[in-house]
N, C-alpha and C positions, 0 to 999 in steps of 0.2 A: 765614566759620563766624556761626550764628546765635550771638547774646548766650548762651542758655540753652545751647547745645551747649558754647561754649567754659567757661563756668560746671564743668557737670559734666566734661567734659576735664584741667578745673586741680584736681578736686577728686579724681579719678581717681588724677591725677598726684602730689599730694601726698600722698594715701595713702601711693601707693608709696613717695614718701621716707621718710616717717613711721614707716613698716616696716622700709626698711632702716636708718635712723638707730639703731632697736631691736636690731639686730643685732649682733654682733661684728665690725669689720672695719679695717683699717690707716686710721692717722689723716690721710692725707696728702688723699684727698678731692677729689682735683681735678677726679674725674665729675661729684662734686653743685655745684662752684665752676662748671665750664664748663653745666652743667645750669642753674643758677641765670640766669646771663648771656645763656644761650639764651631763659632764658623773658621776662628782661628785656626783653631786643632785641625779640622778638616783640611782647610790650605796646608798648612804643615804637614798633616799626613800625606796629602795630594802628590807633595812631592814635586822638584821642578821649579822651586821659588826662583831660581835663577839659572840662567843660562851657562851651561859648565864650558862649554866654550871659549868664555870671555869670563871666567871666575871672579876675577878682581872687578871689573869693572859691572858683572852682574850682581855680584855683593852690594857692589854700591848704590846701585839701584833699587835694591831690596832696605838698602838703611834709609833713603830718603823714602822709599815709599812707607817705610815703617814711622820714620819723624813726621811725614805728612800726615798722616792717619792718625796719629795721636794729635799733633797739634788741630785739627781740623774737630775732632771729637771736645779739644778742650774749646775751641773757637764756639761750638756749637752747643754745647755745655751753657755758656754764657750767655748763649741767646734767649734762652728758653727762660721764662719767667717762673716762679717757684714763693710760693706763701705757704701759710700755715692759715687752716681754716678755724671758726670757734674752738671747734674739739681739741685743737693743738695739731691736728693732722695735718705734713706737709702735701703739697701737691703739686703738681706742675706740667707747664703747657707750651709747647712749640709756640715760634711767633713767625712771622712773617721774616725777618730776619734769619731763623731757625732754616726756616725752607731755603732763603739765598743762598746762606751757609752750606747748605747740604746740593745744592748745584755746583756750588765754585768748588766745592770737593770734587765732585763728580768730574767737574771739567778740569780740575790739576791734577786728577789721575789719569785721563786720557791725555792729556797735553805729557804726562810721564810716559805713560804709554808708548805713544806718537817717537817721543825721543828716544826711548829704548831702541824701537824697533828702525830709526835712523841710524842709531850707532851700531845696529845688525844683532840686534838682541834677540832672541826667540821669543814668541808669545809665551806666556806662562799663565793658564788661569788661575792656576793654585795662589798665586799672588794678589789676583783680585780678591778671595775668597780671606787670603789674613791679612788684606787692608780693610775690608768690610769690616771684617772681627773685630780688627784690633780699633775701629775708627767707632762704632757703636758702643762697645764697652767700655772706651774712654769716658766718652760723653754719658755711658751709665752711670758710671763709676762720679764723676763731678757734679751730675745732676743730684745726685742721691746723697752726694756729701754737702750740697750747698739746703738741701732739706734739712738735714741732720742739725745744722751751725744756727738756724734760723731762731732768732728767740721766740718765746712762748705765744698763744693762741693769740687770734688777731682776726682783725675785719676781713672778711673777704674780697678781694678787690673787684670794683665796677665790672671789670670788664669779664668776668669769670660768670657764666650761666647760672642761674640759681637751680641749689638741688632741686629736684622734685618734690611738691610736698604727699606727704602722706597722711591721709586720713585716719586717726585712731578713734576705735569706741572707746565711749567711757560707760 
């Protein structure tokens, strides 16, 4: 794939991930963890994680990207609301802070990309996939962990939309 196609596809996929995170769903999020790992493996497999002409500088930028990806994943996980319903099932839902953290992480990634360009490093679309994969996986793991350590069943928070009532024949 061409770098522009990879960037467009990455943005589309991340938009879908953000959309799903803003909806109420179970807090186990294995699907997001697997998705994040697939993105990371695809980025590593795509090669060219750093500019070989500047191997030390390129490796340092990749290390900063990895640290940023994990940190922003942790930050977003902290902004997600997690609770247990009356049946003891853990649920999660992104907040406005989660959306803001996504925007800040995207801006930080662009700033790092621009800094690398200013230092003479070549564009590496594979690094964007690794960043996206790691940040999604980190958030998924931490939200699922928060769901597992919650105390037992409790009242559903008032901000959560009520589940539809199903009429049952008697």
